[in-house]
N, C-alpha and C positions, 0 to 999 in steps of 0.2 A: 494518407490519401496519395495515390499514384498521380505523378505529374504528366501533364501532355507533352508531346514532343516540342511544342512551341515554349512552353514554360522551361523545359530542360534547356532549350537554346538559349533563352534569356538569361537563366540562372549561371549556366556554363560561361556564356560570352562575358557577363559582368565579373565573374571569378577569373577568367582569363585575363581580362584587361587589368585587373588589380595586380595580378601576378607579374603582368608584362610591365607595369609601372616600376615595380621593385627590380626586376630584371634589367631594366633600362639603366638604373643607377649603377649596378655591378658592371654592366657592359662599358659605361663610361669610364669607370674606374680602370677596368682592363685596357681600354684605349688611351688612359692617360688624360682623359678629357674631364678634369675636375676642378672646381673653383678652389682658390686659396682659402684655407680655413684657419682658425686659432690665431690670426693676425688682428691686432688691436685697430680700432677705427682710425686712429692717428696714423699708423703705418699705411693703412690702404688709402687714407687721403694724401699722404705724400707720394706714394708709387702709382696710384691711379690703376691703369690696366696694364702696367708694365709686365706683371707675372701671370696674365691670364692664360697665356698658352703655354706655361712651363709646368712640367711635372717630372720628376725623377721617379719614373714609373716601376715600382717592386710588383704592383698587382698583376703585371703581365708574366713576370718570371715564375710566379709560384704555380699557377695552373698549368703553364707550358711544361715545368718540369715533371709534373705528374703525367700529363697526356702523352708525352713523348715516349713513355714507358708502357702505355696501354695499347698493346698491339695484338689483337687476336689473329691467329694464324691458321686455325682449323676448328671443326667441331667434331666431338667424339660421341659416338652412340654408347648406350649403357653397356654394350658388351665389351667395350674398349677400343672398338674399331673406328676409323676415320670415316666420316660420312662425306664422300667425294661429291655426291650430288647437293649436298647443301653448300659445300664450299663453291662449287660451280654456280649455284644460283647467288651466292653472295658476291661473287666477282662479276657476275653477268650485270648485276645492278650497280656495280662500283661502290658496293657497300664498304670494301676494304679500304676505300679512300674517305667516303663520307662519314663513316663511323667515328674517324679521329675528331671530326669537326663536332660530331654530336656529343662525344665525351667531353670536348672542351667547352661546349655550351652548357652542359650539365655541371661541370666544375666551376663556371662562371656564375650561372643563374640558379643552380640547385637542381634543375631537371632539363631534360631534353626528350624527345619521343621519337619512336619508330613505328612506321605503318606497313603492314603487308596487305596489298589490294591487288585485285585483277581490274584495272580500268577498262580494258577491252574484252574482258570476259574470257581472254586465252592467256595472256602472259602475265606471270605474277611479278609484281614489283615490290622492292622493298625501299622505302624512302624515310628520311629523317627530318625532323622539324623541331624548331626551337620553341621556348616557352610562351613566345608572342603569337604562335600560330596553333598550339595544340593543347589540350587539356583532356585528362581523363578523370571520371568520376566512378568511384568504388561503392559496392554494396555497403550500407551501414553496418559496422562491426566486422567487416571482412575486407582486410586492406590488400589482399591479392586478388579478389573478384571483381572484375571491371563490369560495371553497370552500363556505362555509356563513354563516349569519347567524341570530341569535337575538333574538326580541323577548319581553320579560317584561311582564305587567300583572296588576292585581288585579281579581277579580270577586266582590265581596262578601267572604266569608271563604276564598275559593279563590285560589290562585296559578296562573296559566296560563302557558304558554310556547308559542311557535310557532318551530319549528326549520326554516329554509329550505335546501333543496338545490337545485341546478339542475333536477332532475327531479321533485322532490316536496317536500311540506311535512308535517312530523310535529308533531302536536298533543299537548301534555302538560298535566296538571292535577294538583294536590295541595292539600291543605288547608294554609292558611298556619300555620307555627308560631308566628308572632308577630301579633297582631291590629292592630299598628300599622306593620308593615313587612313586607318579605319574609322568607321562611325563611332560617335561617343555614346549615343543613346542606344542601349542593347535592345530595347524593345520596339523600336520604331521601323516600319517599312519592310520588314521581313515578309516574303512572299514564298510560298512552297514551289520548289521546282521539281517536285516528283518524289517517289519512293521507290528505292531499289531493294531487292532481297539480298540478305547476307548469306552466301552459301557456307562461310566458315562457322557459323553458330556461335561466334564468339566476338566480342569486341576486338577488332584487329589492331588497335592502338596500344602501344605499350610504353610505358615511362621508363626512362633511364634516370634513376634519382641518384643524387650524391649523398651518401652518408645518411640515409634514411633512419630515424630513430623510431622506436616503438610508439612514443607519443612525441609528436613534433612535426616540423616541416623538414624536408631535405634543405641542406644549408649551401651557401655558396663559398668557395675556398677563399674569396675575397672579403667576406664579412669581418674577418678577424684581422685582415692586413690594412683595411681602409682607414682606420683611425691613426695607425702608425704612418701610413702613406701621407696623410694629411699633416701630421707634424714634421715629416721629413721635408715636404714641400715647403712649409713655412720656414723652417730652419735654413734651408738653402736660399729662400728669399731674403731672410735676414743678412745670411753670409754674403750673398752678392751685393746687397746694398752696403754692407760695411766695407766690402772690398773696393766698391767704387769710391768711398769717401776716406777709408782710413787704412788701406792695405800699404801704403807707402808712408814714410815719415813726413810729418807736416812741419814747415819751418814759418817762424814768425820774426819779423824785423821789429826790435825794440829801441826806442830812442829817436825815432825819426817819424815826420809826417809823412802823410801819404804823398807819393809822387803826383804832382800836378803840372799844369801848364797855363800860361796867361791866355786870356781871351781878349783880343784887340778889336777895336772899331775900324771904321774906314780910314781913320787919320792916323792909325798906328797907337792910339793911346789904350792903355791897359783898362778894360771895364770889369774885369773879373778874372776867375780862374775855374778850371775844371780838372776832375781827377784823371789821371792817365790810366788807360786799361790794364790791369793787372796781368791779363792773359798774355800781353806782349812780352813782358818780363819773364813770365812762366815759360813761354815758347822759346825765347832767345837765351833763356838761362843766364841772364845778366842783370846786375843790380849794383848801382853805386851807393856807397854809404859816406856821405860827405860831412855828416854832423858829427861833432866830437861826442864820443860816448855811445855812439850807435852800435848795436850788435845784433847777432842772429841767435835766436832761440830754436830749439827743436823739440817736436812731439813725437814719441815712438810710434811706430805702426801698430795697429790693433793685431792681437792674437787670434787669428781666425781658426785656429785649432780648437778653440773653445766651442765652435760650432760643429767642426767635423767630428769630434769626438762623441757628440751627443748623437749626431746622424749614425756613426757606426754602431752605437749602442742601440738605436732604433732597428738597425738592419739586422743585428744579431737577435733581437727579440722577434722579428719577422721570421728568421730562420728557425729559431727554436719552436715557436708557436705553430708553424706551418709544416715543420719536419723537412724543410728544404736544406739541402747541403750547403754549408757556408760558402763552399768553393763556387756555387751557382750565383751567390749574391755579391761576394767581395772579389771573385776571380783570383784569389791568392792560392797558389799550389806551387810553392817552392820547397823543393827537397822533401817531398811527402812520399812515404812508402806506400806499397799496394795495400798492406793491410790497414794503415791508417785511412786511406782513402775508401775502402770498403766499409770501415767503421763510421766514418762520416756520412756515408750514404745509407746506413741501416735504417734510419727513420724513414727515409723516403721510399725505400724498397718496401718496408712494412705497410706504409700508406697505400702504395700502388697495389700490393697483394690484397689489401682489404677492399680496394675499389674493384679489383678483379672479381671478387665474390659478388659484389652488389651488381655491378654492370654485367656480369656473366649470367646471372639469373635472368636479366632482361634479354639478353642475346639469345639464351636457350629458348625463351618464350617466342621471340621473333622467328626463329628458325623452325619451331613447331608449327607456327602459324603458316610459314611457307611451305612445309610438307603438307599441312592440311589443303592449302590452296592448290598443290600439286596433285591431289588426290591420292595421297599416301599416309593414311591414317597410322599404320603400323610404325612407319618410320618417324612420325610425329611424335608418337609415345616414346620411342626409343631415344629421340632427341631431348625430350623433356627430362628424361632420367640421366642423360649423359652429362657431358661437360664442355666448356670452351678451352680450347689449347691456347695459351698465351705465350708470346715471346718473353724470354727471362726478363724479370724486372731488374735484375741485377746486371749492370755493364761490367764485364770482364774482358781481359786481354785474351788474345788466342792462346798465349803460352798457359794462361791459367785454366782455360778450357781444356787444353790438350792434356795438362797434368792431371786434372780431375778425371777425364774420361779414361785415360791410361789406368788409373787407379781403380775405377769402377770395373774396367775390363779384367782386371787381375782377380776380381771376386766373381767373374763369370756372369757379369750383366750382359744380356743379349745385345747384339750389335745395334738392332733397330731402336731399343731403349736409349742407347748411347747417342744414335743420330738425333734422336728427337730432343736431346739436352742441348744440342749445338744451336747457337743462336742463328737466327733468320733461315733456319732449315725448313722448307716447305714439305708437306706430305708428298707432293709431286716428285721433290728430289729425292725423298726417301724411297719411294717406290721404284724410282729409276736406278738408284744404287742397289736395290734388292735385285732388279733384273740383271744389272751388270755383275753382281757378286754370283748369281745363279749361272750366267754364261760362263764366268771364269771357273767356276766349280766344274762345270760340264766339260770345259776344255781340258782341265787336268785329269779328270776320270776317263775321258776319251783319248787321252794321250796326245792331244793336240797342243804340244807346249809352244809350237811355232805360232799357233794362233794368239798366244799371250805375248811372247816376247820376241816373235819374228823368227825367220829361218836362221839355222845354225851356220856360222861362217865355215867356208872350206877350209880343211887343214892344209897347211903349206909346210915344206921342209924347213926347219929351223935355221939351215945354212943357206937358204935362197934369199938373199936381200932383195933382189928384184921383185920376187913374189910377194914378199912381205910388204914391199913399198906399194905394189898394187892394191 
């Protein structure tokens, strides 16, 4: 039985809020805002809230190491040419900046979303939303066919929703039940705010999913790091507690009573005694041993490397499980060769290239929708069969690039193909280089060598020093 738009709204809203709860957990881990776990009740009773704001945050390094290498630089049509109009629209909407944030949210929460729409009916907008704001519903049995999409946002004291279908958009509004967040009850108070036609004839909300499986949900990069992160935090808490009490040798005085002083009454008579504060002796580093046979014993300091070795093992496990180069986590890069550095980053590069395939499919769909919104269905079809041009996932030195490109040139690879392999080279720069090359060739063919190298200097007699000096 087909669901009504209001039923879809309630169902998708509830599903979105459940996802948002899980995403909030991973977001807190990314921010280092996690409670201390794996600590005994006795330890928590002794330390109280001392370590509430402490976190040795590795959960931030792992997704950051991946997202910094996910940089789209152009969109290619199915015939291999660069689509300049798609890139102009991409930059006009500042998507070249926002997409990095969308990738980061997808790596943290498992999903983020891109929306293509014409809010004023004229200008096409590309916007990105996190998992707390958007959700896509698919046709049962068809994972790539979008049936509906929901966007939520706040407008002052009101909560608003846009429910997208292929043929129409249903708008809803209600008073927010919580002044600091979205309403809790999905089905209460929603009032229709109108219906708009959908000129794209397809749901314009696209999911950017992290490592989607054929069966199963997209995953967070932090899910495998969180247990090790919790254990590292607890080990650091134990280490710092031990350092506070046992990091230096402890000394004990044997064969003596505790130092005391007499208590006198108003007449100067001794009425008792009280212990002298040990802190004064510790501060002044002075002690008198007056009793015969008194001596000083010493307890050696605790070996804190027992903690740090376990922490280092946990960090290495994080590096291995997430394919993050050890140099990112430990910072140790002493006397390492270029080949060894490339080998250490091979896992991360392979992971980034894998994400480029998943995210690239979503970006192609976004730009297909942008072409449809611009009234260009032919270009939309060409974009859907094209590809995304990414910046090289492997970080190399300029010398390595120059050496590789020189060898490619030796086997007659065209200049344009070589330029595309250079890092941070935009299609606009390549077009400018092509124009400069054409101008250079035209100058040579036309005999205008002076246009390339400047005018030829006047010849002067070899035996005229004054002329030569001038």
